[in-house]
C-alpha positions, 0 to 999 in steps of 0.5 A: 125548626124552620132551619132544620126542615129547610136543611132536610129539604136541601139534603133530600133535594141533593139525593134526588138531583144526584140519584142517591138510592139505598140510603135513608135521608131521614129516619122518622123515629118514635122511639124517643117519644115512647121513652118519654112515656107515650103509649103506643097509640100516641107514639104512632100518632106523633111519629106519623105527624112528623112524617107527614110534616116532611112529606108536605114540606118536600111536596111544597118544594116541588119534589115528586113523592116517588123521588123521595118516598123510598128514602124515608124510614120509620123507627118505632119502639116495640115495648111490651105495654100490657094493655096494648099487647092483645 
């Protein structure tokens, strides 16, 4: 996981250095978490935690949040889970 995070940081740094816009450097996905059996609240919690990990890592590398935040995307499963559809 450390290698993958470092690689994602390198990609994001490249995007910043070369002003790559209108392209998502990472899609932070909750779909596979839902498919593994998580309810919508758990899916949201794990997906946001993953997103915060990227943000904290990018900030620790000295990146400005305004430079990389537009290049993040989130993807959630929107299944019909009866107890959460109210």
